[in-house]
C-alpha positions in Angstrom: 0.3 0.1 -0.2 1.3 3.3 -1.3 1.5 6.7 0.6 -1.3 8.0 -2.6 -3.3 4.2 -0.9 -3.0 5.4 2.6 -3.8 8.5 1.6 -7.1 7.0 -0.4 -8.6 5.1 2.8 -9.5 8.3 4.0 -9.8 10.5 1.2 -13.7 11.5 1.9 -12.5 12.3 5.9 -10.3 14.5 4.6 -11.7 16.3 2.7 -13.6 16.9 6.0 -10.8 17.9 8.0 -9.8 20.4 5.4 -13.2 22.2 5.5 -13.2 22.6 8.5 -9.6 24.0 8.4 -10.5 26.7 6.4 -13.6 27.4 8.2 -11.5 27.9 11.8 -8.9 29.8 10.3 -10.9 33.1 8.8 -10.3 35.8 10.5 -11.8 39.4 10.7 -7.5 40.1 10.2 -6.3 40.1 7.0 -3.3 39.5 7.7 -3.6 36.5 9.8 -6.2 35.1 7.2 -2.6 35.1 4.5 -0.6 33.7 6.3 -2.7 30.5 7.7 -3.6 30.4 3.9 0.3 30.1 3.2 1.1 27.4 5.3 -2.4 25.4 4.5 -1.5 25.7 0.9 1.8 25.1 1.5 1.2 21.7 1.6 2.6 18.6 4.2 2.1 15.4 4.5 -0.9 15.8 6.8 0.3 12.6 8.8 -1.1 13.7 12.6 -4.9 14.5 11.4 -4.8 10.9 9.5 -4.2 9.5 12.7 -6.8 10.4 14.0 -8.8 9.3 11.9 -7.5 5.7 10.9 -6.8 5.5 14.6 -11.1 5.7 14.7 -11.8 3.8 12.0 -9.6 0.8 12.9 -12.0 0.9 16.6 -14.8 1.0 14.2 -16.1 4.4 12.6 -15.1 8.2 11.8 -17.0 11.2 13.4 -17.2 14.7 12.4 -16.0 14.9 16.1 -13.1 12.9 14.4 -12.8 15.5 11.8 -12.6 18.1 14.4 -10.2 16.7 16.8 -7.9 16.1 13.0 -8.5 20.0 12.2 -7.2 20.4 16.0 -4.3 18.2 16.1 -3.2 20.2 12.5 -3.7 23.1 14.3 -1.4 22.4 17.0 1.5 21.1 14.4 0.9 24.8 12.1 1.5 26.4 15.4 4.6 24.8 15.6 6.2 24.8 12.8 5.7 28.8 12.2 7.4 29.3 15.6 10.0 26.9 14.4 11.0 28.8 11.7 11.7 31.5 13.5 13.5 29.9 16.3 15.8 28.1 14.0 16.2 30.7 10.8 15.2 28.6 8.6 14.4 30.4 5.2 12.5 27.3 3.2 9.9 24.6 4.7 8.1 21.8 2.6 9.6 23.3 -1.0 8.5 26.8 -0.6 9.9 29.9 1.4 8.9 30.0 4.7 5.8 32.1 6.4 9.1 34.0 8.3 10.5 34.5 4.7 7.7 36.3 4.0 6.1 38.3 6.4 8.5 38.5 9.0 9.0 36.9 12.3 6.4 39.1 14.4 3.9 38.2 12.3 4.5 34.3 12.0 5.2 34.7 15.7 1.4 36.1 16.6 -0.1 34.1 13.8 1.3 31.4 15.4 -0.2 32.0 18.8 -3.6 32.5 16.8 -3.3 29.2 15.7 -3.0 27.9 18.9 -5.3 29.5 20.1 -7.9 28.8 17.7 -7.5 24.9 18.6 -8.2 25.5 21.9 -11.6 26.9 21.0 -12.0 23.8 18.8 -11.6 21.7 21.5 -13.6 22.6 24.0 -16.6 22.8 21.4 -16.1 19.1 21.4 -16.9 19.1 25.3 -15.0 15.8 26.8 -12.5 16.6 29.2 -10.3 13.9 28.6 -9.7 14.9 25.9 -9.1 19.0 25.9 -6.6 17.3 29.4 -4.3 14.8 26.4 -4.0 17.9 23.7 -3.1 20.3 26.9 -0.5 18.3 28.7 0.6 17.2 24.7 1.1 20.9 23.8 2.9 21.6 27.0 5.3 18.3 26.5 6.1 20.0 23.3 6.6 23.4 24.4 9.0 21.5 26.6 10.4 19.6 23.5 11.2 23.0 22.1 13.1 24.5 25.1 15.1 21.3 25.6 15.9 21.1 21.4 17.3 24.7 22.2 19.4 24.1 25.3 20.7 21.1 23.6 22.1 23.1 20.8 25.5 23.3 20.1 26.7 20.4 22.9 28.2 18.2 21.2 28.0 15.8 24.2 24.7 15.2 25.1 23.6 11.3 25.4 21.9 9.4 22.7 19.3 9.4 25.8 19.0 12.7 25.6 18.4 13.3 22.4 15.2 11.0 22.5 14.4 12.4 24.9 14.3 15.9 22.4 12.7 12.9 19.8 9.2 11.8 22.4 8.6 15.5 23.3 9.0 17.3 20.3 8.0 15.1 17.7 5.9 11.8 18.9 4.1 12.9 21.5 1.4 14.8 19.4 1.3 11.3 17.2 0.6 9.5 20.1 -1.9 12.4 21.3 -3.2 11.7 17.8 -3.5 7.8 17.9 -5.0 8.1 21.3 -8.2 10.9 20.0 -8.8 8.3 17.2 -9.6 5.9 20.0 -10.7 7.9 23.0 -13.6 8.9 20.7 -15.0 5.5 19.7 -15.1 4.7 23.1 -12.7 2.5 22.9 -11.2 0.1 26.1 -7.8 1.3 28.2 -6.1 -1.7 25.8 -6.9 -0.4 22.9 -6.3 3.1 24.1 -2.6 2.3 25.2 -1.8 0.2 21.9 -3.0 3.6 19.9 -1.1 5.7 22.6 2.3 3.3 22.1 2.1 3.0 18.0 1.6 6.5 17.5 4.3 7.5 20.3 7.1 4.4 18.3 5.6 6.0 14.7 6.7 9.7 15.9 10.2 8.2 17.0 10.7 6.3 13.7 10.0 9.7 11.8 11.9 12.0 13.5 14.9 9.4 13.5 13.9 9.6 9.4 14.2 13.0 9.5 17.9 14.0 11.2 18.8 10.7 8.2 17.3 12.9 5.8 19.5 15.8 6.8 22.4 14.3 5.2 21.4 11.9 2.6 18.2 13.8 0.8 17.9 16.0 -1.8 16.9 19.5 -1.0 14.6 19.0 -3.6 12.0 15.9 -2.3 12.3 17.0 1.7 11.9 20.6 1.2 14.4 21.8 3.1 18.1 22.9 3.2 20.4 19.5 3.4 22.5 20.3 6.9 19.8 22.7 8.4 20.1 20.9 11.3 23.5 21.3 11.2 24.4 24.4 10.3 21.7 25.3 14.1 24.7 23.0 15.7 22.0 20.9 16.7 23.4 17.2 18.0 21.5 14.5 16.5 21.2 11.4 16.5 23.7 10.7 13.1 26.0 13.3 14.1 26.9 11.9 17.9 27.3 8.8 16.3 29.7 9.5 13.6 31.3 11.2 16.1 32.2 8.3 17.8 32.5 5.9 15.8 35.0 8.4 13.8 38.8 8.8 13.0 39.9 11.4 15.6 40.1 14.0 12.8 36.3 13.3 11.5 35.5 13.6 16.2 36.7 16.4 15.8 36.0 17.9 12.6 31.7 17.0 13.8 32.6 18.2 17.2 34.2 21.8 15.6 30.5 21.9 13.5 28.0 20.7 16.2 29.6 23.7 18.7 29.7 26.3 15.9 27.4 26.1 14.0 27.2 27.4 10.3 28.3 25.4 7.0 31.7 25.6 6.4 32.4 22.2 6.7 29.1 20.8 5.1 30.7 18.8 2.8 32.9 16.8 4.7 30.3 16.8 7.6 28.8 15.0 5.0 31.5 12.4 3.7 32.4 12.1 7.8 28.3 10.8 8.6 28.3 8.4 5.1 31.2 6.6 6.0 30.7 5.8 9.6 27.4 3.7 9.4 25.3 6.3 11.4 23.1 6.4 8.7 22.1 2.4 8.0 22.4 2.6 12.0 19.7 5.1 12.6 17.6 4.0 9.9 17.5 0.4 11.7 16.4 2.6 15.0 13.3 3.7 13.1 12.9 0.1 11.7 13.2 -1.3 15.0 10.6 1.5 16.2 8.2 0.7 13.0 8.2 -3.0 14.2 7.1 -1.9 17.5 4.5 0.4 16.8 3.0 -2.6 13.8 3.5 -4.8 17.1 1.5 -2.6 19.4 -2.0 -2.4 17.3 -1.5 -6.8 16.0 -4.9 -7.1 17.9 -7.0 -4.9 16.7 -9.7 -6.3 14.4 -8.3 -6.4 10.8 -9.6 -3.8 8.4 -8.4 -0.8 6.0 -8.0 1.6 8.7 -4.9 -1.4 9.9 -3.4 -1.8 7.5 -3.8 1.9 6.7 -1.9 2.4 10.0 0.9 -0.4 9.2 1.9 0.8 6.0 2.2 3.9 7.5 5.1 2.5 9.6 6.3 1.4 6.6 6.5 4.5 4.7 7.7 6.7 7.8 11.3 4.5 7.9 11.9 3.9 3.7 10.4 7.7 2.6 12.7 9.5 0.8 11.1 13.3 1.6 
């Protein structure tokens, strides 16, 4: 099952989600509309809202409340992107200029705040305290993850465990919330909700691990951003940490300097060191293990096109080149 086939399973429901997104993003303030429309129309895989729909379908049915929550999850993700690109000074995302490049940092931050607050308005309308708690907790953990990542920048001595903690907070937490929400809205048992929570957390971890691999192995036109962006910001991602431990003394010093100083002055040499150390294969293996664990967590769910799509989504997360 390709990503297109996975998307086809929930195509009608995603159209309903898109309609909810456009309706709820509307504002009387023109600049809010301009930036919101730009972000929504910039593409993206829409994996997080898809997880709300697929997990709901795997446990019985996809309802209008799933559509609303899928839009809420996408809003939270969109708000983090608007803020992240300002913090990181990013110039390109999804193959297009970032909102902060076009509209300025101040506008991006403030519209990000608008999108966050609109998400909370929508989740209040669901009138389910567990839903609100999960989303509020997830949003708070994501913010903590962003701060942890900021603290780790230019630190070449962080452990793999610290790096994985950032991944779990910054990326996997929203995947986990999305799958839990799909289950909760269908009155899932505690064990089924836990299974989908585990699936979402593992899938999100695998997804971010591959993102970090693609920062050193992808093509800019495929991944929608500049190769080496993380290196330029001095982010000590797992491929760099592995290469620094397994490279030659000269390579170790090269990577340490690149992390501590940031920038792309020695990008070619760092890429060569990372690729030659086996780091990319190592991280891909870790991602595949996470994906396999995700699939095992939901193996007991009733057979359906939705469960099959969730399983295939874990394969896509690891095998993709964008």
